N, C-alpha and C positions, 0 to 999 in steps of 0.2 A: 437403406433408409430413403431411397429415391422417392420423391413425392412430398417429403416433409419440408414445409416452408417455414423458415425461422427468421425472425427479425431480432437483431441484437442492438440495444441502445447503449452506446458508449464504446469508445475505441481507445481505452487506456491500457489496462492489463487484463482484466477479466474478459472484456469483450473480444479482443483478438484471440485469446486462448480458447474461448468457447467457439469462436468462428472456425478455428483450426480443427477442433475435434468433430464438430457437427459436419463440416465439409468433408472431412476424411471419411465419414460414414455415408456420404452421398446426399446429404441434405442440401437444399437450396438456401443459401445464407445471405441475408442483407444486413449490413452493419451501418448504422447512422451515427454521426458524431456532430454535436452542436457547434464545435469550433470549425473554422473554414479549412483547416488542414490538420494533419496528424501532429499532435503536440510532442515536440522532440526536446523540450527543455525539462527542467525539474531537478530535484535534488537526489542525493544518494538514497537508494532503497536496498533491502537485503532479500536474497532468496534463501530460505531456510526450510528444514524439515520436509513437510509435504510438498513444498514448492520445488525442492531439489528432485524429489521423486517424479513429479510431473515433467520437469525439464528434461530428465533423462529418458523419458518416454516419447519425446519429440525429437526425431532424428535431426541432427545438425544444430540443435539449440545450445547444448552445453559448449561446444567450441565457439559458437557465435557470442555467447555470453562472456566466455573467458577472454575473447578478443577485445571486449569493451569494459573489462573490469576496472574499477577505480582502484589504483594501487594504494592500499591502506596497510602500512606496516605495523600500525598499532595506534593507540590513543594514550597520550600522557595526561594524567590528571594534575591540574594546577591547584596549588594551595593558596591560602589567603595572602601569602607573601610574594606571590607571582612565580614561585619556583615549583618544579615538578615534585609530586609526592611519589609517583610510581607510574608504570606503564602497563597497559593491557595489550597483549598481542594475540593474533589468531592462533588457533590450535594447530593449523596445518592439516587438519583432517576435515574435509567438507561434510563428512557424515556425522561429525560430533563437534559442532561449532560452539564457540564461546560467545561472549558479548560482541566480539568482532567477527563479522561474517566472512566466510571464504568467497562469497559471491556478492560483493558490493558493486552496484552498478547504478548509473543514472537512470531515473525513471524514463526519460525520453528515449534512451538507448534501448532499454528493455521493451518499451512499447514498439519501437521500430522493428526490433528483432521478431516479436510476435506477429506484427503486421506482415512483415516480409514472408515469414513462414506460412501464414495462412493463405496469402495470395499466390506465392510461387508454387507451393505444393498442391494447391487446389484451385487453379485459375478459373475453372469453369463453374465452380460452386460458390464462390465468394465474391461479393461486390461491396465496396465501401462508398458511402455517400456522405460528404461533409457539408457543414453549414445547414443541418437539418435537425428538427426536433418534432416531437409528437404533440398534437393538440387534442386528440380524442382517441379512445380505445373502446370499441363496442363488442361485447361478447354476444355472438349471434344466437347461441343457444347453449344450455348446459352441456359441457363436454364437446362443444363444437368449436369452430375456428373463430378468430377475432378479426374485426375490420378496424384498420388503423388509418387515421387521418394525420396529415403532416402540415407543418407550418409554412414552409418556404417554397413549396411547389416542385421540389426536385423529384418527388415521387407522388403519383396520384394516390387517392385512397386505395388501399391494397388489403387483401385478405391474407392472413397468416395462420398457420397451425399453432405457432408458439411465439410468444414475445418474451425476450430475455432482458430484464432490467439490469444493466451493468454500468449505470450512470452515477455511481458514487453514493456516499452517505446521505446526501440531500437529494436523493433520486426523485425526480418529477414523475418518472414512470411508476415508481412505487406508490406515490401519492394518487395517481390516476387509478391504479389497480385496486388499492385498498380503501379509496375514498377518504384519505386523510391528508394532513399537511405534511410538508417535507420534514418537519421536526418531530412529528409523532414517532414514538417508539425509540427515540434517542435517549440514552442514559449518560448524562454528563459525568466526567471523572474529575471535574474541577481542575482542568489543565488546558493549556493551549500550546501551540507550536507555530513558529514562523521560520521560513526558509528563504534565503536570498543569496546573491553573490555581491560582494562589495569590493570596490577597487580603491586603493589608497590614492591620495592626491598626487603623491610622487611615484605612483605605480609600484611601490615596494611591496614585498610579501609580508603580510601580517605576522607570519610565523618565522620570518627571517631565514628562510631556506630549509626549515625542518621538514623531514619526510614523514613525521608523525602528526596525526591529528591532535588537537589540544582541547581539553574540556575543563571548564571552570564553573564552580557553583558558588553563589553568594547567598547569604542569609535571606530568607523570604521566598524560598523556592524558585530562585532565579538561576537558570542554567544556560550557558553559552558554549557551543562547540565550533571550532574553526578548523576547516580541512586544509591540508597542505596543497600547494600547487603541484601539478605534475611536471616532470622534467621537460616535456614537450609543449607545455602550455605557453601560448604566445600572449603578449601583453599589447593591447591596443586601446589606449585611453579614449580615442575618438569613438569607438564602438563599445566602450565599457567591457572589454574582454581582458581576461587574464587575472581576475580578482580571486579572492578566497571565498569559498562557499561557507556559509554560516548557518547554524541552526540555533534558534533561541527557544527556550521553553519556560513557561510559568506553571508551576505545580503547587497547588494550594490545598491546605486541609479543609475539610468540610465546615469547620468552625470559622473560616475566614472567607465569606462569600464576596466581599467587596471587590478584590482585584479581578475576579472572574466576571462580575457584573460590569465592571468598567470595560473589560475587553469585549464582551458581547455588545455593549452599546456602541463601541467604536466600530465593530464589524458592520453594524447596521448603517454606518455613515461612510463606509468606503476606505480605500487603502491609505489615504493621507491621515485619516483619523486613527487608523490602526497603528501606523508608525508612530504617531504622536503619543498614543497610549503606551506603547511598548517603551518608547524612550523615557517617558515619565517614570516607568517602573525600573528601568535598567541604568539610568544615569547615576554615576557615582558608585556602582556596584563593585568596582575594583578591576584589577588586571587590565585587559584591553577593551573592556566594555564601552568606554567612552569613544574610543576610536571606531568601534563597530557602529555605535549609534550615530556618529558623525557621518559615516559612509551611508548608512541606511536612509538617513533623512535627506541626503543629497541625490536627487533624481539622476544626475549625471554620473553618479558612481555606484548606484544600486540597480541591479537587474534581477529578473526572474523572482520577484517578491511574491510570496504566497504565505498566508497565515490563516489558521482555522482553529476552532475549538476541538480538542480531542474528545471523541464520544465513542461509546459502544452502541451498536444498534441491535435491538432485540424485538423484532416484530412478532406478532402472534403466529404468523405462518410465513413460509418462504414461497408460497404460490397461491394464486387465486384464479380458478378457471384455467385459462391457457397463458397466464402471465406469471413469470417466475423471477425470483430475485437471486442475484449471484454477486459475490464479492462484497464490497462495502455497502452496496445497496441493500444487502440482506443481513450482513453480519460484520459490520465495521468493528474492528477489534481494539480500537483505542491504542494506548501506549504499550502494546505487547511486542511490537516488532514483527508481528506475524501477518499483517494486512495483505502484503503482496503475495505471500505464499498461500494464504487462505483463498485469495482471489483466483489464483491459478488452479488450486485444488478443487474449488467449487465448480469452476468451469469444466474441468475434466470429469468430475463425478456427475455433473448435470448431463453432459452429453452422453456419458457412458450409461447411466441409468435409463435415459430416454431411449437410446438405440437398443438397449437390452430388452425393452418392453414394447417398443413401437411396432405396430402392425396397422397399416392404413385401412384394413378392413374391419378393425375392431375399434369402436368409438372410445372405449375406456382404456385403451392401451397406453395412451399418453398420460392419462391421469395416474395410472399405476407407476409409470416411470417417474413422474414428479413426486409422488408420495415416497418412493424409494430414495430419491435424491434428498428430500427433506429429512427423512429418517437418518440417513448416513451422515449428512452434513451436520445435523444437530449434535450428534455424538462427537464429531470432530471439533466443532466450534466450542462446545461446552468445555472441552479440555484445553484447546489451544488458545482460546480467547480469554482465558482466566488470568486476571491480573494478580500476580503474587503480592500479598499484602506488604512485603518489605520493599518492593521495587520503587514506588514513588519516593519513599524516604531515603533510599540509597542514592537515587539519581539526583535529587534536589531537596535535601533536608530544609525544613522551614525555619528551624531555630538555630541559634549559634551553638548550643550544646549538641544538637543532632548533627550539625555539620562537622564539629570537632570530632565526634565519635566516629562518624563515617570515614573521615580522613585518617583517623588513627588506625581503624581496622584495615583500611585499604593499604596504608603504609606497611603494616605488619604483614599483610598478605603478599605484597610485592617483595618484601624482604625475605620471606620464607617461601621457597619454591613449592614445598609441600602444601602450605596453606593456600597458595595461589591455585594449585591444581584442584583443591577442594572447592574453591570459589567457582572455578570454571565448570566443574561437574554439576554443582548445585544450580548455577545459572542456566546451564544447558537443559537440565531436567525441568526446571521451573518454567522455562519458556518454550519447551518442546522443540528444541532446535535440531533434533536428530532427523536424518533422512530415513525414509522407510525402505524396506526391501522391495525390489522390483517385482517379485512374485513370491508366492508361497501360500500355504494353507491358512485360511482365515481363522483368526484366533480371537481371544478376548480383547486384544489391542484395538481400541476404538479408532486408532489412526490408520489402521491397515487399509490399503487400497486394493480393490480387485483389479485385475488386468483385463479390461474390457476388449472384446473383439470388435474393433471398428471396421474391419474389412477394408475394401478398396472403394466402397460406395457405388458399385456398378449394378447391384442387383436389389430388387425389392425383397422385403422380408415376407 
């Protein structure tokens, strides 16, 4: 693939994964990131199903991921009285995961691993440029290269054969390519999520030394999860280090648009307004929610705050001309738990299909590769980004009756090992958590991956 010039916009998960595979095939890859450095913070994310398959095809990645895993022995579900109803544990089988992933890792750690692999394995083919964004993309001719102009002057206007948008659900690159706004093609699921780390005033552990994560649901679709501290975690109140990681979710029925409207309005006014909106919804919800709210509202005790509406993205096409969408920029999956894995899978398939069709002497070869990528990814996304109808109600029931029923069923499942095994199998199938075989004959399984020949990138095709 020598001679193919690829620009990748975004250096989180999809971007570095795509950079790795394109560079492996010999392409000249430039990755730009709007932040001034690689973002190494963030909350827990999972690698599941197709993500595990891609990880295992990147030599050295699985050991690197295992060295950075967040130790999660399980999650205990807390009832209205503040006591445990039961506990969900991992299956112990990374190829058949339950709601608790065998590969739980901080987003920043995974991003760093992918970045390091792309640079160390292919130092002559990949360059990263931070604090840079795109201002204009001009398609020179149908089927031809594109001219890209940049905002901050770190790169002069440059011609590329392919531009990969890997800059998230609100992708500006997608907006430039499709001539739309950043919110076009988003499908709301009437839910939001917030992630942050909170430190108690006395530096104590919110979970009082428990090695299990704790999850609590209050009437009104309000969900809070608190992660345990690790045994090696240091506490430094001067730098707000050593707190508990917290996840909050608001999940609402379509018939109750007001809470979601309030959240969207707060987002438009910034972080302080978002925190105030969340606190208004969660104050008095029970268990430890008031302690969490106190910490969240105190800038000295809250760090790494991030909140966003959960959406699914369904654009009419995954590419236009020589600009292609990958990861959340093309198929954000909402509350399915598959966003990270789809990003890794999409990057792998994009590079694989492009290199399988690329011939620099044939103008339409890249188009054929992009069409093949879209066809394959559409089938995978249609299955893996499907939200099972029972998931929102199970995670955060909106009514008191729904919450009582969910807790009763869960208590029964934890009491009966056989029932719990059934729940594990159902949840695994519903959310496509299985890993895929490394190789084999293609079948009717829409999740099957071909094993592309990326070569060593030294010869033209």
